DRENMIKOL-484235 format. One line per field, with one value per atom (N, C-alpha, C): x, y, z; residue number from 1. Coordinates in steps of 0.1 Angstrom, whole numbers, plus 2048, in hexadecimal, padded with zeros to 3 digits. Layout:
<nodes>
u	c(X|...)
v	c(Y|...)
w	c(Z|...)
num	c(NUM|...)
</nodes>
This chain:
<nodes>
u	c(80C|7FD|806|808|80D|804|812|804|800|7FA|7E9|7E0|7E7|7DC|7D8|7DF|7DE|7D3|7D5|7D3|7BF|7C3|7B3|7AB|7AF|7A6|7A5|7AD|7A6|79A|78F|78B|78A|798|7A0|79D|798|795|7A8|7AE|7B6|7BB|7B8|7B8|7C1|7B3|7B6|7C1|7C4|7D0|7E2|7DE|7E9|7EB|7E0|7E3|7E8|7EA|7EE|7FD|7FB|80A|814|80B|811|814|80A|809|81B|81A|820|82F|831|83B|842|834|83F|83D|832|82B|821|81C|812|818|806|801|7FD|7FA|7EC|7E3|7D9|7D1|7D8|7DB|7E4|7F2|7F6|802|803|7FA|7F2|7F1|7E9|7E2|7F1|7FC|807|80F|813|81D|814|808|800|7FF|7FE|7FD|7ED|7E5|7DA|7CE|7C7|7C0|7BB|7B6|7B9|7A9|7A6|793|795|798|79D|7A5|7AC|7B6|7B1|7A4|79E|793|790|787|78A|797|79C|7A1|7A9|7A8|7A1|790|785|789|783|781|78A|795|7A2|7A8|79C|799|792|786|77E|77D|787|78D|796|79E|7A3|7B3|7B5|7C1|7C9|7C1|7C7|7C6|7C7|7C4|7C3|7BE|7BD|7C8|7D6|7CD|7CA|7C3|7BC|7C5|7D0|7D8|7DB|7E2|7DD|7DC|7E9|7E8|7E0|7DA|7CE|7DB|7DD|7E5|7E3|7E3|7DF|7EB|7EB|7EE|7EC|7F9|7F3|7F1|7E8|7E8|7F7|7FA|807|807|816|80E|80A|810|808|7FF|7FB|7EC|7E4|7E7|7DD|7DD|7E9|7E6|7DC|7E1|7D5|7CC|7C8|7B7|7B4|7B8|7B4|7B4|7BD|7BD|7B5|7AC|7A1|795|797|787|786|794|791|796|796|794|781|77F|76D|766|769|765|762|771|777|768|765|762|752|74D|741|73C|747|745|746|750|74D|742|737|72E|722|725|715|715|727|729|71E|718|710|721|71E|72D|726|71F|71D|71F|727|729|71C|718|70E|70D|708|706|706|706|6FE|70A|714|724|72C|72F|736|746|74A|754|755|760|76B|771|771|781|787|78E|79D|7A3|7A4|7AA|7B6|7C0|7D0|7D1|7E1|7EF|7EC|7E9|7EB|7D9|7D1|7C4|7C9|7CC|7CF|7DB|7E3|7EA|7E4|7DF|7D5|7D0|7CB|7BF|7C8|7CF|7E0|7DC|7E2|7EF|7E2|7D3|7C8|7CB|7C4|7BE|7CA|7D9|7E5|7E4|7DF|7DF|7D6|7C8|7BC|7BD|7C4|7C5|7C5|7C6|7C3|7C7|7C7|7CE|7D3|7D7|7DB|7E1|7E5|7E3|7E8|7EB|7F0|7F0|7FF|803|80C|802|80F|810|81D|820|82D|82F|83D|843|84E|85A|856|85D|85A|850|840|836|836|839|843|844|84D|850|844|83C|82A|825|829|81F|82A|838|842|83C|836|835|82D|81F|815|818|823|823|82D|835|83C|836|826|81C|818|816|80F|818|825|833|82E|830|82F|826|819|80B|808|813|810|807|803|7F9|806|7FD|80C|809|812|813|81D|815|81B|820|82B|827|830|828|82E|833|845|848|857|860|869|86F|86E|875|871|874|871|877|875|87A|87E|871|86C|86D|875|879|86B|86C|85D|856|850|846|84B|844|845|845|857|851|857|850|850|854|85E|863|85D|858|857|858|859|858|84A|84A|83B|83A|82D|831|834|837|839|82F|827|816|80E|80D|803|803|7F5|7F5|7EA|7EA|7DF|7E7|7D7|7D7|7CA|7CC|7C2|7BF|7BA|7B9|7B2|7B2|7A6|79F|7A2|796|786|78C|77C|77F|78E|78C|79A|797|79E|7A2|7A8|7B3|7BC|7B6|7C0|7C2|7C8|7C7|7DD|7DC|7E6|7E7|7F4|7F8|802|802|80B|802|804|80C|809|80C|805|7FC|7F5|7EE|7E6|7E2|7D8|7D8|7DD|7DC|7CC|7C9|7BC|7BD|7B7|7B4|7A2|7A0|796|790|78B|789|77E|77D|76F|76D|767|75F|75A|75C|74D|755|74F|754|757|74D|752|762|762|76D|778|77A|77F|787|77F|780|78D|784|78B|796|79C|7A5|7B2|7AB|7AE|7B5|7A6|7B3|7BF|7BB|7C0|7D2|7D3|7DD|7E7|7DB|7E0|7E6|7E0|7E6|7F0|7F3|7FF|80D|808|811|814|80E|80E|818|816|81D|82F|82F|83A|83E|841|844|847|840|843|84B|84E|85C|864|867|86F|873|86D|871|876|874|876|882)
v	c(7F1|7FE|80C|813|821|82C|835|849|845|848|849|846|839|82C|82E|82E|82D|83D|844|84B|852|84B|847|83E|835|82C|83B|83F|84E|858|855|85B|868|867|871|86A|86C|86D|86E|865|864|871|87E|887|891|88C|89A|895|884|881|888|885|88A|89B|8A1|8AE|8AF|8A9|8AA|8A8|89C|89A|8A4|8A9|8B4|8C4|8C6|8D3|8D0|8C1|8C1|8C2|8BE|8BA|8C8|8D5|8DE|8E9|8E8|8F9|8F9|90C|90D|910|90D|911|914|91A|91E|914|910|907|903|910|90E|905|909|903|8F8|8F0|8E1|8D9|8E1|8DD|8D2|8E1|8E2|8D6|8D8|8CC|8C0|8BD|8AF|8AC|8B2|8A9|8AA|8B2|8AF|8BD|8BD|8C6|8D2|8DF|8E8|8E9|8E5|8DD|8D5|8C4|8BD|8BB|8C8|8CE|8D9|8E1|8E7|8E0|8DA|8CF|8CA|8BD|8BE|8C1|8CB|8D8|8D5|8DA|8DF|8D5|8C7|8B8|8B9|8B6|8BA|8C1|8CE|8DD|8D8|8CD|8CB|8C1|8B9|8AF|8B4|8BD|8BD|8C1|8B8|8BE|8C4|8D6|8DC|8F0|8F6|900|90C|914|91F|931|936|93F|951|957|961|96B|96F|975|976|982|988|97C|975|964|95F|959|949|941|936|92B|925|91A|90A|908|905|8FC|8F1|8E7|8DE|8DC|8D7|8D7|8CC|8CF|8CA|8BC|8B3|8A4|8A1|89F|8A2|8A2|8B0|8AC|8AA|8A6|89F|894|88B|87F|87F|882|882|884|88F|88B|886|87E|871|866|864|85E|85A|866|86A|864|868|865|859|84D|844|834|840|837|83A|847|84A|83E|83F|838|823|821|813|814|81E|817|81C|81E|820|814|80C|800|7F0|7F6|7EB|7F0|7F8|7FA|7F2|7F7|7F5|7E9|7E2|7D5|7C9|7BB|7B4|7AA|7A6|79B|795|78B|779|77A|76D|769|764|767|75F|74D|749|73D|730|73C|733|738|736|734|737|72A|72A|71F|724|71E|72A|72F|73D|734|73A|733|741|748|751|74B|757|753|761|757|767|765|767|763|76C|77E|785|783|782|77F|778|76B|760|763|766|76D|777|77F|786|787|776|777|76B|766|759|766|774|77C|77D|783|788|780|775|765|768|769|769|773|77E|78D|790|782|783|777|76D|764|764|761|768|75D|74D|747|73D|735|72C|72F|725|724|718|712|70A|70B|708|70A|6FF|6F9|6ED|6F2|6FA|6FB|6FC|700|6FE|70B|70C|718|720|721|729|731|731|737|741|739|741|751|754|763|76C|764|770|76F|766|76A|76D|76C|76E|776|789|791|78F|78A|783|77A|770|767|76C|775|77E|788|78B|78E|783|775|76E|769|76A|766|772|77B|786|787|783|787|779|775|767|75C|75A|74E|748|738|730|729|72D|726|721|714|70B|709|705|701|6F6|6EF|6E3|6E6|6E1|6E8|6E2|6E5|6E1|6E6|6F9|6FD|70B|70F|719|72A|731|73C|748|743|752|747|755|751|74D|743|746|736|734|72D|71F|716|70A|6FF|6FC|6F7|6E7|6DE|6D5|6D5|6CA|6C9|6C0|6C4|6B2|6BE|6B5|6BB|6C0|6C7|6CF|6CE|6D0|6CE|6E3|6E4|6F2|6F5|704|70E|704|6F7|6F3|6FE|6FF|705|702|703|700|708|70F|719|714|714|713|71C|727|731|72E|733|72E|720|719|70F|715|721|725|72A|72C|72D|727|721|717|71B|71E|71F|712|712|707|707|700|702|704|707|70B|718|71F|72B|72D|720|721|717|719|728|735|73B|74B|751|74D|754|74C|743|737|738|739|73A|735|72F|72C|721|72B|71E|725|71A|718|71F|728|72E|731|72A|725|723|72B|725|71F|714|707|705|6FD|6F9|6EA|6E3|6D2|6D6|6DB|6D8|6E1|6EA|6EC|6E3|6DD|6D0|6C7|6C1|6B7|6BE|6C6|6CF|6CF|6D1|6D1|6C1|6B8|6A8|6A5|6A9|6A7|6AD|6B4|6BA|6B8|6B9|6B3|6A1|696|68A|68B|696|69A|69F|6A5|6A7|69B|695|68B|67F|679|675|678|685|68D|68C|68C|68B|67A|66F|662|660|667|661|66A|673|678|675|66F|660|658|656|641|642)
w	c(802|7FE|7FE|7F7|7F7|7FE|7FF|803|7FE|7F5|7F2|7F4|7F1|7F4|807|810|81E|81F|81A|81E|814|80E|806|80F|81C|825|832|831|839|833|82C|822|818|81A|80B|7FE|7F6|7E6|7E1|7D5|7D0|7D3|7CD|7C6|7D2|7DC|7E8|7F2|7ED|7F4|7F2|7E0|7D5|7DE|7DC|7E5|7ED|7F7|805|805|7FE|7F8|7F4|7E9|7E1|7E7|7F4|7FD|80A|80C|813|812|801|7FB|7F9|7EF|7EC|7F6|800|807|802|803|803|7F7|7EB|7DE|7D8|7D1|7C7|7C0|7C2|7BF|7AC|7A3|797|79B|7A6|7A8|7A8|7B1|7B8|7AC|7A4|796|78B|78D|789|78B|797|7A1|79F|7A0|79A|793|788|779|775|780|782|778|774|770|77B|776|781|78A|780|785|791|78B|798|7A3|7A3|7AC|7B8|7B3|7BB|7BB|7BA|7C3|7C9|7D0|7D5|7E0|7DC|7E8|7F0|7EB|7F0|7FF|7F2|7FF|808|804|814|816|817|81F|82C|825|82A|836|831|837|843|847|84D|845|839|83B|837|82D|82D|830|82C|831|826|82A|818|821|81D|81F|819|81E|81C|816|80E|80A|7FC|7F9|7E6|7DF|7DF|7D7|7E0|7E2|7EC|7EA|7F5|7F3|7FB|7FB|7FF|806|815|81D|820|827|82A|839|841|850|84E|85A|85F|85F|85A|85A|869|876|885|885|880|884|880|871|867|86E|86E|86F|882|884|899|894|88E|887|87E|877|872|87D|887|88F|896|89D|8A4|89F|890|88B|886|882|880|891|89B|8A3|8AA|8A6|8AB|89E|89A|88E|892|897|89C|8A6|8B2|8C0|8B9|8AC|8AB|8A7|89C|894|8A3|8AC|8B5|8BC|8C0|8C7|8BD|8B2|8A7|8A2|8A0|897|89D|89B|8A3|8A5|8B2|8B9|8B6|8B0|8AF|89E|895|88B|887|879|877|877|883|87F|876|869|861|855|85A|850|85C|860|869|867|857|852|846|845|83D|838|827|81F|81C|821|81A|814|80A|7FB|7FA|7F5|7FA|7FE|806|80B|812|80D|818|822|819|820|82D|82B|835|83F|83B|842|84F|845|855|85C|858|863|86F|869|872|881|878|882|88D|886|88E|89A|893|89E|8A9|8A8|8B1|8B5|8B6|8BB|8C4|8C3|8C7|8D2|8D2|8DB|8E9|8F0|903|90B|906|90B|907|8FE|8F3|8E7|8DF|8D3|8CB|8C7|8BD|8AF|8AE|89A|894|88C|887|879|874|867|866|856|851|84F|85D|85F|856|84A|841|841|84B|848|854|861|86D|86B|861|869|862|855|853|862|86D|879|888|880|891|898|892|8A0|8A5|89D|8A3|8B1|8AD|8B9|8C4|8BE|8C8|8D2|8CB|8DB|8DD|8DD|8DF|8ED|8EC|8F8|901|8FD|904|90E|909|90E|919|915|924|91A|90D|909|904|908|904|8F4|8F0|8E1|8E0|8D4|8D8|8C6|8BD|8AE|8AC|8A5|89D|895|890|884|881|876|87A|87A|87D|887|88B|891|89C|89A|895|89B|8A1|8A5|8B2|8C2|8C8|8D8|8DF|8E6|8F1|8F0|8E8|8DD|8E0|8E6|8E8|8D8|8D7|8CC|8CF|8C4|8BF|8AF|8AE|89E|8A0|890|885|878|86D|85D|85F|856|852|843|83B|82C|82B|820|81E|81A|820|821|825|82A|833|844|84A|854|858|869|873|87A|881|88D|893|8A2|8AA|8B8|8BA|8C3|8CB|8DA|8E9|8E8|8DC|8D9|8D3|8D8|8C7|8BD|8B2|8A3|89D|893|88E|881|87B|86F|867|85C|854|848|83F|833|829|81C|81F|816|818|811|800|803|7F5|7EC|7DE|7D6|7DB|7DE|7E6|7DD|7D2|7C8|7C8|7CE|7CF|7E0|7E9|7F7|7F8|802|805|818|81A|82A|82A|837|840|84B|84F|85A|860|86E|876|883|88D|897|89B|892|890|89D|8B0|8B8|8B5|8AF|8A2|8A1|89A|88E|899|8A1|8AB|8B3|8B4|8BE|8BD|8AB|8A3|8A2|8A0|899|8AA|8B3|8C2|8C0|8C2|8C2|8BC|8AB|89F|8AA|8AD|8B2|8BF|8C0|8D5|8D3|8CA|8C5|8BE|8B5|8A9|8B8|8C3|8CC|8CF|8D7|8DA|8D6|8CD|8BE|8BF|8C1|8BF|8CE|8D9|8E4|8E7|8E1|8E3|8DA|8D0|8C7|8CD|8D3|8D5|8E3|8EA|8F7|8F2|8E5|8E5|8DB)
num	c(1|1|1|2|2|2|3|3|3|4|4|4|5|5|5|6|6|6|7|7|7|8|8|8|9|9|9|10|10|10|11|11|11|12|12|12|13|13|13|14|14|14|15|15|15|16|16|16|17|17|17|18|18|18|19|19|19|20|20|20|21|21|21|22|22|22|23|23|23|24|24|24|25|25|25|26|26|26|27|27|27|28|28|28|29|29|29|30|30|30|31|31|31|32|32|32|33|33|33|34|34|34|35|35|35|36|36|36|37|37|37|38|38|38|39|39|39|40|40|40|41|41|41|42|42|42|43|43|43|44|44|44|45|45|45|46|46|46|47|47|47|48|48|48|49|49|49|50|50|50|51|51|51|52|52|52|53|53|53|54|54|54|55|55|55|56|56|56|57|57|57|58|58|58|59|59|59|60|60|60|61|61|61|62|62|62|63|63|63|64|64|64|65|65|65|66|66|66|67|67|67|68|68|68|69|69|69|70|70|70|71|71|71|72|72|72|73|73|73|74|74|74|75|75|75|76|76|76|77|77|77|78|78|78|79|79|79|80|80|80|81|81|81|82|82|82|83|83|83|84|84|84|85|85|85|86|86|86|87|87|87|88|88|88|89|89|89|90|90|90|91|91|91|92|92|92|93|93|93|94|94|94|95|95|95|96|96|96|97|97|97|98|98|98|99|99|99|100|100|100|101|101|101|102|102|102|103|103|103|104|104|104|105|105|105|106|106|106|107|107|107|108|108|108|109|109|109|110|110|110|111|111|111|112|112|112|113|113|113|114|114|114|115|115|115|116|116|116|117|117|117|118|118|118|119|119|119|120|120|120|121|121|121|122|122|122|123|123|123|124|124|124|125|125|125|126|126|126|127|127|127|128|128|128|129|129|129|130|130|130|131|131|131|132|132|132|133|133|133|134|134|134|135|135|135|136|136|136|137|137|137|138|138|138|139|139|139|140|140|140|141|141|141|142|142|142|143|143|143|144|144|144|145|145|145|146|146|146|147|147|147|148|148|148|149|149|149|150|150|150|151|151|151|152|152|152|153|153|153|154|154|154|155|155|155|156|156|156|157|157|157|158|158|158|159|159|159|160|160|160|161|161|161|162|162|162|163|163|163|164|164|164|165|165|165|166|166|166|167|167|167|168|168|168|169|169|169|170|170|170|171|171|171|172|172|172|173|173|173|174|174|174|175|175|175|176|176|176|177|177|177|178|178|178|179|179|179|180|180|180|181|181|181|182|182|182|183|183|183|184|184|184|185|185|185|186|186|186|187|187|187|188|188|188|189|189|189|190|190|190|191|191|191|192|192|192|193|193|193|194|194|194|195|195|195|196|196|196|197|197|197|198|198|198|199|199|199|200|200|200|201|201|201|202|202|202|203|203|203|204|204|204|205|205|205|206|206|206|207|207|207|208|208|208|209|209|209|210|210|210|211|211|211|212|212|212|213|213|213|214|214|214|215|215|215|216|216|216|217|217|217|218|218|218|219|219|219|220|220|220|221|221|221|222|222|222|223|223|223|224|224|224|225|225|225|226|226|226|227|227|227|228|228|228|229|229|229|230|230|230)
</nodes>
């Protein structure tokens, strides 16, 4: 995601984002100068500047030659942060808590989509997580794993290697791309991350599936420990 796309996630249009970056880069500019610097038409530049001003990203000086000034970066980011927090609080209050029971299984596609859900599961874990994955998939969730360890969440990993300190590692060869996660005996994720373009995993909070995967994981742990003792 580039800077313009990032600003768009906070409600700016693409041209408003361009205007803000242009003003920050070049300082106070007239509408004509903004249009010239940004390489867009004057009408589009004036419309974007007006919209940016309404959203708190720009001001206009009333001098002989009118100039548009950017709201200082720190102030504007603080404003965007405050707005986003207000929106998130509203969503937290208004969105229903319960996932519809008519759709207990969700299919996640695409490597980044799956990786984001993996990290989200780990970030939200409160008591314990069980993970079975090839070591090549661990870096995508290493920060979330470190967070689990620091919060005192019991974190168990079955893998060919474990580059994260504090994780209870049980060594076993794993197939490239395969991943299984159980979080707090309440949610599971299972599937493959390879090839990245067609990565696909099943995510569910279905209690029966969670129970079955947990039993399979504990059985695998028992076999690993038995082999280690023998």
